[in-house]
SEKOL-517871 format. One record per residue (C-alpha): residue number from 1; residue in one letter; y, z, x. Coordinates in steps of 0.5 Angstrom, whole numbers, plus 500, padded with zeros to 3 digits. Layout:
! residues N
[NUM; "A"; [Y; Z; X]]
...
This chain:
! residues 70
[1; "X"; [446; 915; 054]]
[2; "X"; [449; 918; 049]]
[3; "X"; [450; 924; 054]]
[4; "X"; [454; 920; 059]]
[5; "X"; [459; 917; 054]]
[6; "X"; [463; 923; 053]]
[7; "X"; [463; 924; 061]]
[8; "X"; [466; 917; 061]]
[9; "X"; [471; 918; 056]]
[10; "X"; [473; 924; 059]]
[11; "X"; [473; 921; 066]]
[12; "X"; [478; 915; 063]]
[13; "X"; [482; 920; 060]]
[14; "X"; [483; 924; 067]]
[15; "X"; [484; 917; 070]]
[16; "X"; [490; 916; 065]]
[17; "X"; [493; 922; 066]]
[18; "X"; [493; 922; 073]]
[19; "X"; [496; 915; 073]]
[20; "X"; [501; 917; 068]]
[21; "X"; [503; 923; 072]]
[22; "X"; [504; 919; 079]]
[23; "X"; [508; 915; 075]]
[24; "X"; [513; 920; 072]]
[25; "X"; [513; 923; 079]]
[26; "X"; [515; 917; 082]]
[27; "X"; [520; 916; 077]]
[28; "X"; [523; 923; 078]]
[29; "X"; [524; 922; 085]]
[30; "X"; [527; 915; 084]]
[31; "X"; [532; 919; 080]]
[32; "X"; [533; 924; 085]]
[33; "X"; [535; 919; 090]]
[34; "X"; [540; 915; 086]]
[35; "X"; [543; 922; 084]]
[36; "X"; [544; 923; 092]]
[37; "X"; [546; 916; 093]]
[38; "X"; [552; 917; 088]]
[39; "X"; [554; 924; 090]]
[40; "X"; [554; 922; 097]]
[41; "X"; [558; 916; 095]]
[42; "X"; [563; 920; 091]]
[43; "X"; [564; 925; 097]]
[44; "X"; [565; 919; 102]]
[45; "X"; [570; 916; 097]]
[46; "X"; [574; 923; 096]]
[47; "X"; [574; 923; 104]]
[48; "X"; [577; 916; 105]]
[49; "X"; [582; 917; 099]]
[50; "X"; [584; 924; 102]]
[51; "X"; [585; 921; 109]]
[52; "X"; [589; 916; 106]]
[53; "X"; [594; 920; 102]]
[54; "X"; [595; 925; 108]]
[55; "X"; [597; 919; 113]]
[56; "X"; [602; 916; 108]]
[57; "X"; [605; 923; 106]]
[58; "X"; [606; 924; 114]]
[59; "X"; [609; 917; 115]]
[60; "X"; [613; 918; 109]]
[61; "X"; [616; 925; 111]]
[62; "X"; [616; 924; 119]]
[63; "X"; [615; 917; 120]]
[64; "X"; [622; 914; 118]]
[65; "X"; [625; 919; 123]]
[66; "X"; [621; 916; 129]]
[67; "X"; [621; 909; 127]]
[68; "X"; [626; 904; 131]]
[69; "X"; [629; 899; 126]]
[70; "X"; [633; 894; 130]]
């Protein structure tokens, strides 16, 4: 009976370490997913703003020449 106790204790310790490792990996993966989503959102915002700026620049430089004011 005394010999089984250290084994049980080490088994419990291994189980706790395993569960904590899985939790840390899950948290790390969630953080990575959030970082990727933030990065892709920033890229999309940059593209939208760039297109808007170029469109307005072209309209201001060439748009008045081609517009018909009646």
